[in-house]
N, C-alpha and C positions, 0 to 999 in steps of 0.2 A: 161601348164607345166611351162612356164616361169614366170607367175604371182605368182603361188603358190609354186614353186620350188619342185614340185613332179609330178609324172606321173598322167595323167587324168584317168587312169584305175587302179584298185587295183593290186598290185604285190603279187603273191602267192608263198610261199616257198613250194617246194615239200615235201611230207611226207616221212617217213622212207622207206616205201615199194617202193615208186617211186625212191628214191635215190639209193636203192639197185639194182633195175632193171636197172637204168641208168649206174651204175658202172659195172654191168655184161656185158652190151652191149659194153661199152668202152673197156672191157677186151677181147672182141672178143667172148664172150659166147652168148648164145641165138640162136634162129632159124631165118632163113630168107626164104622167099618163092618167087618163080618165079612170081606168080600171086595170086589174091584173091581166086581163086578156090582151089589152093594148100593149102592155109591157112585154108579155111573152111574145107577141107578134114582132115587136121591135127587135128583140134579142134572138129571134129565130128558134124559140123553144116551143115544143109541143106540150100542151096541157092535157093531162088526163081528163077524160070526160067523167064528171062526178056521178052521172047517171047513165049506166050502160044502156044502149039502145037509142040514145038521142043523138 
């Protein structure tokens, strides 16, 4: 960084959809979940059982 006066990795600017989502979260909107199982239930996703037979 010091030699070239720029970061060694590319810096990406968030797109409009991401900016909108970030603003919603900053305004206290959006959902939060106690754990990943609660999140998966909310989005209707099935979670693989980490231990077969349970």
